[in-house]
N, C-alpha and C positions, 0 to 999 in steps of 0.2 A: 504494499500499499504505500502511495506517494504521499509524503506529508508536506513537502515543499516543491513548488513549481518555480523554476527559474527561467525567465524569458531569455531569448537568444540575443546576441549582440546586434547592434551596438548598444552599450550602457551609457547612461548619463553620469558624468563625473563632476563633482563640485571641486572648487579650489580651497574650500574651507579646511582648516586644521587647527589642532589645539595651539600649535606654535604660532600660526598666523594670527589667530584670535587673541592670544595673550600679548603679542608684541604690538598688535593694534591698540590694545588697552594702554600699554606703556607709552605709545606715542600720543595717545589722547591725554595722558597725564602730564606731558611736557609743558603745556601752558601754565598749569598750576605750580609746577616746579620752578619755572622761570620767574613767576610772580613772587613766589616764596623768597627767591634769591634777591629780588629787587627790594623787598620790604624788610627782610631779616638778614641779608648778607651772609657771611660765612657760616654763622651758626646754622642756617637752614641747609647749607651744603653739607656740613659735618653730620648733623643728624640723619640726613637723607642717606649719605654714603655709608654710615655705620649700620643704619637699619637694613638697607639693601644687602650689604656685604654679610652681615650676620644671618640674615634670612637664607641666602645662597649657601653659606658655609654650613649652617645647621641642617639644612635639607640634604646637602651632599653627604655629611657625616652619617646621618641617620640612614639614608639609602645604602651607603657603602658598607657600614659596619653593623647596623642593626637589622635592616630589612634584607641586606644582601642581594640587592638588585641593581640594574644599570641606573646611573645617575640620570636625572631628567632636569637638571638645573639650566639647561639651554632652552627649555620651552617658554621661559620668560614668566612663569607663574609666581617663582619665588621673588622675582624683581617686582611684580605687581604688589605682593604682600608687603615687601620692605617699603615701597614707595607709599602705599596706603597707610601703613602704620606711622610712617614719618609724618604724613600730612595730618594725623590725628593727634599729634602730641605738640606742645609749644617748643619753640626753637631754642629755648634756654634749658631744655631737659638734659640732665647729666647724661653723657653718652654710655655709662655703664648701665643706666636704667633702660635706655634705648636697646641695648644688647639683651637685657632681660626680656623686654617686650617682644623682641624678635624670636627669642627662643620659645616663649610661650606660644606665639603666633603659629610658628612652624611646628614645633615638637608636639604641643598639645592640641592646638587648633586645626592642624593639617595632617601630620604624618602619623599621629596616633590612630586615626581612622583608616589609614592606608594610603594617604597622599591625595593628589589632585583627582577630583571627581567623586571622592568618597566622603569628604568632610561635610558634616551636617551644618556647621556654622561658619560664617566668614572669618578666616583666620586673622586678618588684621584687626577685626573688631574684637575678637577674643583676646588678642594681645593688648589692645587699647583699654578694654574694660578691666583686665587684670591689673595693668598699671594704675588706672584711676582708682581702683580699690585699695591696691597695695601702697601707692605713693601719692596720696590725695593732694598734698601740699605742693610737690614739685609738678604735678599734672595740672595744677589750677593756678600756677604762677605764670602770667603771661606777659611777655615782653611787648612794648609798643612798636607798632610798625612805623619805621622812620623814613621809608622811601629813599634809603641811601644804599647804593650798591658800590661799596668801597672794599674791594678784594684785598687791598693792602692794610688799611687802617680800620678795618670792621670792628665794631664794638664787641668786646667779649661777652658771652652770654652771662657771666656772673656780674658784669658791670652794667648790663642794660637796663633802661628804665622800664619798670613793670606797671601794668594797670589791668583793670578788670575788663572782661569782654562785655559787649553789649548786653547778651543775655544774662550775665552775672549781675550787672548793674540793675537791670529790670528786676531780678529775683530779689535783691537786697531792697530795692525801693518798695516793692509790694510787701515784703516781710516787715519793713519798718514803718510802712504807711506814710512814707514821706516821698511823694511823687516829684517833688522839685529836683531830685537827683537825676531824673530822666531828661532833664533839659540839656545835659551834656552828651547825649547819645549822637553817634554819627548819623548823618542824614543818608538818604538812599543812594546818592551818588558815591558816597565814600564806601558803602557797603558793596556796591557793584565794582568799584575799582580795587579795593582791598586794604586801604591804609587805616586799619584798625586792629586792635588786639584780638588774639585767637590762635588756634592751631595753624600750622603751616599751610594746610590745604583747604581751609574753609574761609579764608579772608576775602578772596576775590570771586564774586559771582560770575563776572564775565569770563575769567579763565576756565571755570568749571564748565559753563555753558558751551564754550568753544570745544572743549573736549567732548562733551555730550553730543554735540552736532556731528563731530567727526565719527564717533561710534554709531550714531544712527545712519549716517551716510554709508558707512562700512558695513552696516547691518550686523554688527557685533551685538547690539541691544535693540530692543523694540520700545516703543513709546509708552507701553502700557503700565510698567511699574513706575518710571519717573513721573509721568503725568498724573496717574491716581494718587501717588504719594504726595506730590506738591499740592494738587488740586484739593485733596481731603484736608491737608493741613491748613490751606488758605480758608476753605469754607468753614471748618470747625472753629478756627481762630477768629473768623469774621462774625460768626454767631456769638461767641463770648464777648467780643469787642462791642458789638452792637447792644448786648445786654448790660454791659457795664464798661464803658470806655475808659473810665478812670482806673480801672484795676487791670484790665486785660489789654495787651498792646495790639496795634494794628495787624492785620493778617499778613500784609506784605512784609513787615518786619520779621515775622516768624519765618517766612520763606527765605529772606536774604540773610538772616542772622545764623551764626553757628554752623553746624555741619549738615544742615538739611539738604542743600543742593549736592554737596560732595557724596552724602549717603545715598541720595535718591538716584544719582546718575551712575556712581561707580561701585557702590557696595550693595545696595538692595538688588541691583540688577545681576549679581553674580549667578551664572548659570547653574552652578552646582546646588546652591543653597536657596534658590527661588523656585516657584512653581513652573511647570513645564507648559500648561495650557494658558491661552490668553485670558480666559475669564478667571483662571486661578491667579494669574499675575495681577489682575485688577484687584481682586480680593486682598491679595498680599500688599499691594501699594496702599489700598485703603486702611487696612490694619495698621501699617506702619505710620500713616499720617495721623490716625486717631491716637495711638499710643505716644507718638511724639509730643503732641500737644498736651496730653494728659500728664505725662511726666514733667514736661516743662513748667506746667501751670501748677500742679499740686504735689509734684514729687520733690524729693530732697535736692536733687541736682538741677542746675539751670538748663542743662542740655539733656535731651532724651533720645537722640537719633540712634545712637549705638545700641542702647537697650532695646529700643523699639525693633530694630532690624533683627537682633539676636532672638528676641521672643517670636518674631514672625518666622525666622529660620527654623525654630523648633516645631512650629505647626505646619511647615510646608509639606511634610508627608501626608498630614491629614487634608490639606488643601488639594493635593494631587489626586487623593482618592475621591474627594467629593466633588471635583471639577474636571472629571475625565472627558476628553472630547469623544464624540460618538464614534463608534467603529464604522469602517467603510461599509456602505450598503445597509446600514441599520436605520 
């Protein structure tokens, strides 16, 4: 009895491969990397290089000596994890802490489950959340963006002027009941360009959108998760703002502040940890948006994107089961 019928040649071949997709993502991250260098100087370069190097090194060591399988470090996935981890930390983070984050991201977030394609959670976010919980002071001490690119006389991370992120200022103002502190918040143009405090990869909305457009044009990602994530955040935040504008910030500020755009474009869209069907991806994005606003508004942390994506990563298998596409001819 024949269980499989294979048609005769010619067959249609696609040019997609894991390596091509991974390096496309790395190319899309370049605008963010360039902006981080412009605003944070040598510190951004050192954090990024250490993060990428350690991710590659730890993956090679684990594959070579523990899993005893051929190394896959040339596929670009470890580079993505290193860059995304670097983009989720402040530029003045001590490099030894960056190395610890890289180890957690690769060894626990990725290779423990068997490597690329088998990890249930986004590795970079696993590393970032571990660092946030383990080193809360260092992970929430933000240098101010100075828009100075001086490779010779760049300010050392230990001497840089620090300040709160816009989301942290909002959180403190709401908690203290003193909304006058919000008068010093950056305007929308500043949020678009990136000259404000925050993680390396979250300061410039324009750089993130350029990378996102590239990924869409290359068909590495689809619009379903980013649009549903961003739109849900905007609508939920708008409802809260309309109900009480003195307590809840404007919805566009929610979108442009913090790591929402970076998370929506580069981390929530991870093929391994997000749903397969288009309808499932919409549900995933909606869940991320709702959780982000809930955590930002009522949670202990001013930012909620990382936690929201990881929580939705956990329910991705359930979403895949509940939103299966119809089988052919059914």
